[in-house]
PADRENVO-201978 format. One record per residue (C-alpha): residue in one letter; x, y, z. Coordinates in Angstrom, 1 decimal, m for minus. Layout:
// PADRENVO-201978
<r><res>a</res><u>X</u><v>Y</v><w>Z</w></r>
...
***
This chain:
// PADRENVO-201978
<r><res>q</res><u>m0.8</u><v>12.2</v><w>m1.4</w></r>
<r><res>v</res><u>0.1</u><v>9.3</v><w>0.9</w></r>
<r><res>m</res><u>m1.8</u><v>8.5</v><w>4.1</w></r>
<r><res>l</res><u>m0.2</u><v>6.4</v><w>6.9</w></r>
<r><res>v</res><u>m1.9</u><v>4.6</v><w>9.8</w></r>
<r><res>e</res><u>0.2</u><v>3.1</v><w>12.5</w></r>
<r><res>s</res><u>m0.8</u><v>0.5</v><w>15.1</w></r>
<r><res>g</res><u>0.8</u><v>m1.9</v><w>17.6</w></r>
<r><res>g</res><u>2.1</u><v>0.4</v><w>20.3</w></r>
<r><res>g</res><u>1.6</u><v>m0.1</v><w>24.0</w></r>
<r><res>l</res><u>3.2</u><v>m1.0</v><w>27.3</w></r>
<r><res>v</res><u>5.9</u><v>m3.7</v><w>27.3</w></r>
<r><res>q</res><u>8.3</u><v>m5.0</v><w>29.9</w></r>
<r><res>p</res><u>12.0</u><v>m4.7</v><w>29.5</w></r>
<r><res>g</res><u>13.3</u><v>m7.6</v><w>27.5</w></r>
<r><res>g</res><u>9.9</u><v>m8.1</v><w>25.8</w></r>
<r><res>s</res><u>8.8</u><v>m7.7</v><w>22.2</w></r>
<r><res>l</res><u>6.4</u><v>m5.6</v><w>20.3</w></r>
<r><res>r</res><u>5.5</u><v>m5.3</v><w>16.6</w></r>
<r><res>l</res><u>4.5</u><v>m2.0</v><w>15.0</w></r>
<r><res>s</res><u>2.6</u><v>m1.8</v><w>11.7</w></r>
<r><res>c</res><u>2.1</u><v>1.0</v><w>9.3</w></r>
<r><res>a</res><u>m0.4</u><v>0.8</v><w>6.4</w></r>
<r><res>a</res><u>0.0</u><v>3.2</v><w>3.5</w></r>
<r><res>s</res><u>m2.8</u><v>4.3</v><w>1.2</w></r>
<r><res>g</res><u>m3.2</u><v>6.8</v><w>m1.6</w></r>
<r><res>s</res><u>m0.4</u><v>7.4</v><w>m4.1</w></r>
<r><res>t</res><u>1.6</u><v>4.5</v><w>m2.8</w></r>
<r><res>f</res><u>3.2</u><v>3.9</v><w>m6.2</w></r>
<r><res>r</res><u>5.3</u><v>7.0</v><w>m5.5</w></r>
<r><res>i</res><u>6.9</u><v>5.6</v><w>m2.4</w></r>
<r><res>y</res><u>10.5</u><v>4.6</v><w>m2.7</w></r>
<r><res>a</res><u>11.3</u><v>4.1</v><w>1.0</w></r>
<r><res>m</res><u>9.5</u><v>3.8</v><w>4.3</w></r>
<r><res>g</res><u>10.9</u><v>4.1</v><w>7.8</w></r>
<r><res>w</res><u>10.3</u><v>4.4</v><w>11.5</w></r>
<r><res>y</res><u>11.3</u><v>7.3</v><w>13.7</w></r>
<r><res>q</res><u>11.3</u><v>7.7</v><w>17.4</w></r>
<r><res>q</res><u>10.7</u><v>10.8</v><w>19.5</w></r>
<r><res>a</res><u>11.3</u><v>10.7</v><w>23.2</w></r>
<r><res>p</res><u>10.0</u><v>13.6</v><w>25.4</w></r>
<r><res>g</res><u>12.2</u><v>16.6</v><w>25.0</w></r>
<r><res>k</res><u>14.3</u><v>15.1</v><w>22.2</w></r>
<r><res>q</res><u>14.3</u><v>15.4</v><w>18.5</w></r>
<r><res>r</res><u>12.7</u><v>12.9</v><w>16.2</w></r>
<r><res>e</res><u>15.4</u><v>10.3</v><w>15.1</w></r>
<r><res>l</res><u>15.5</u><v>7.7</v><w>12.4</w></r>
<r><res>v</res><u>15.3</u><v>4.2</v><w>13.8</w></r>
<r><res>a</res><u>15.1</u><v>2.0</v><w>10.7</w></r>
<r><res>r</res><u>14.3</u><v>2.4</v><w>7.0</w></r>
<r><res>i</res><u>13.6</u><v>0.1</v><w>4.1</w></r>
<r><res>t</res><u>13.5</u><v>0.7</v><w>0.4</w></r>
<r><res>w</res><u>10.3</u><v>m0.3</v><w>m1.3</w></r>
<r><res>s</res><u>11.8</u><v>m2.0</v><w>m4.3</w></r>
<r><res>g</res><u>15.0</u><v>m3.7</v><w>m3.3</w></r>
<r><res>g</res><u>14.4</u><v>m4.1</v><w>0.4</w></r>
<r><res>s</res><u>17.7</u><v>m2.4</v><w>1.4</w></r>
<r><res>r</res><u>17.6</u><v>m1.7</v><w>5.1</w></r>
<r><res>y</res><u>19.2</u><v>0.8</v><w>7.5</w></r>
<r><res>y</res><u>19.2</u><v>0.6</v><w>11.3</w></r>
<r><res>a</res><u>20.3</u><v>3.1</v><w>13.9</w></r>
<r><res>d</res><u>23.2</u><v>1.8</v><w>16.0</w></r>
<r><res>s</res><u>21.0</u><v>1.8</v><w>19.1</w></r>
<r><res>v</res><u>18.6</u><v>m0.8</v><w>17.6</w></r>
<r><res>k</res><u>20.9</u><v>m3.0</v><w>15.5</w></r>
<r><res>g</res><u>20.4</u><v>m6.7</v><w>16.4</w></r>
<r><res>r</res><u>17.2</u><v>m6.0</v><w>18.3</w></r>
<r><res>f</res><u>14.8</u><v>m4.4</v><w>15.8</w></r>
<r><res>t</res><u>13.8</u><v>m5.6</v><w>12.3</w></r>
<r><res>i</res><u>12.1</u><v>m3.6</v><w>9.6</w></r>
<r><res>s</res><u>10.2</u><v>m5.5</v><w>6.9</w></r>
<r><res>r</res><u>7.6</u><v>m4.7</v><w>4.3</w></r>
<r><res>e</res><u>4.7</u><v>m6.4</v><w>2.6</w></r>
<r><res>n</res><u>4.3</u><v>m4.8</v><w>m0.7</w></r>
<r><res>t</res><u>1.0</u><v>m6.4</v><w>m1.5</w></r>
<r><res>k</res><u>m0.6</u><v>m4.8</v><w>1.6</w></r>
<r><res>n</res><u>1.4</u><v>m1.6</v><w>1.3</w></r>
<r><res>t</res><u>2.5</u><v>m2.2</v><w>4.9</w></r>
<r><res>v</res><u>5.7</u><v>m1.9</v><w>6.8</w></r>
<r><res>y</res><u>6.5</u><v>m3.5</v><w>10.1</w></r>
<r><res>l</res><u>8.9</u><v>m2.8</v><w>12.9</w></r>
<r><res>q</res><u>9.6</u><v>m5.9</v><w>15.0</w></r>
<r><res>m</res><u>11.0</u><v>m4.7</v><w>18.4</w></r>
<r><res>n</res><u>12.8</u><v>m7.4</v><w>20.4</w></r>
<r><res>s</res><u>14.8</u><v>m7.1</v><w>23.7</w></r>
<r><res>v</res><u>13.3</u><v>m3.7</v><w>24.3</w></r>
<r><res>r</res><u>14.9</u><v>m1.4</v><w>26.8</w></r>
<r><res>p</res><u>13.5</u><v>1.5</v><w>28.9</w></r>
<r><res>e</res><u>15.4</u><v>3.9</v><w>26.6</w></r>
<r><res>d</res><u>13.2</u><v>2.7</v><w>23.7</w></r>
<r><res>t</res><u>10.3</u><v>4.5</v><w>25.2</w></r>
<r><res>a</res><u>9.1</u><v>7.1</v><w>22.7</w></r>
<r><res>v</res><u>6.4</u><v>7.9</v><w>20.2</w></r>
<r><res>y</res><u>7.1</u><v>6.0</v><w>17.0</w></r>
<r><res>y</res><u>6.2</u><v>7.6</v><w>13.7</w></r>
<r><res>c</res><u>6.0</u><v>6.0</v><w>10.4</w></r>
<r><res>n</res><u>7.4</u><v>7.8</v><w>7.4</w></r>
<r><res>a</res><u>7.0</u><v>7.4</v><w>3.7</w></r>
<r><res>r</res><u>9.3</u><v>9.1</v><w>1.3</w></r>
<r><res>t</res><u>8.5</u><v>9.9</v><w>m2.3</w></r>
<r><res>g</res><u>10.5</u><v>12.0</v><w>m4.8</w></r>
<r><res>e</res><u>8.7</u><v>15.1</v><w>m3.7</w></r>
<r><res>s</res><u>7.6</u><v>14.8</v><w>m0.1</w></r>
<r><res>d</res><u>7.8</u><v>13.1</v><w>3.3</w></r>
<r><res>y</res><u>4.6</u><v>11.8</v><w>4.8</w></r>
<r><res>w</res><u>4.0</u><v>11.0</v><w>8.4</w></r>
<r><res>g</res><u>1.6</u><v>8.9</v><w>10.4</w></r>
<r><res>q</res><u>0.0</u><v>10.1</v><w>13.6</w></r>
<r><res>g</res><u>2.4</u><v>8.3</v><w>15.9</w></r>
<r><res>t</res><u>2.1</u><v>5.4</v><w>18.3</w></r>
<r><res>q</res><u>3.3</u><v>5.4</v><w>21.9</w></r>
<r><res>v</res><u>5.7</u><v>2.7</v><w>23.0</w></r>
<r><res>t</res><u>6.4</u><v>2.5</v><w>26.7</w></r>
<r><res>v</res><u>9.0</u><v>0.1</v><w>28.1</w></r>
<r><res>s</res><u>8.5</u><v>m0.3</v><w>31.8</w></r>
<r><res>s</res><u>8.2</u><v>m3.0</v><w>34.5</w></r>
***
């Protein structure tokens, strides 16, 4: 079992920055990748960024390339999403995901609202 706790969401102006954090606990040794998904009202949950736990290989959705950066701090079992140059269309609930060989685990979600 893996537990995930997200933090760092909030209200930010267009063009601003925000950093999300996700701390994992429990059977963290089973995790081989962690990622961030976004879900806007009325839309499906979509992958934004993912990082492998061992090699640090990264994936980004086209919509966030060059603006968002995913990173990890293995000693703290924490993954971050640095969001720069945010846009109103980035407004969504952001969910942290941890993937093991057997299961997907999800955090409770954190709201990000981009508005002036």
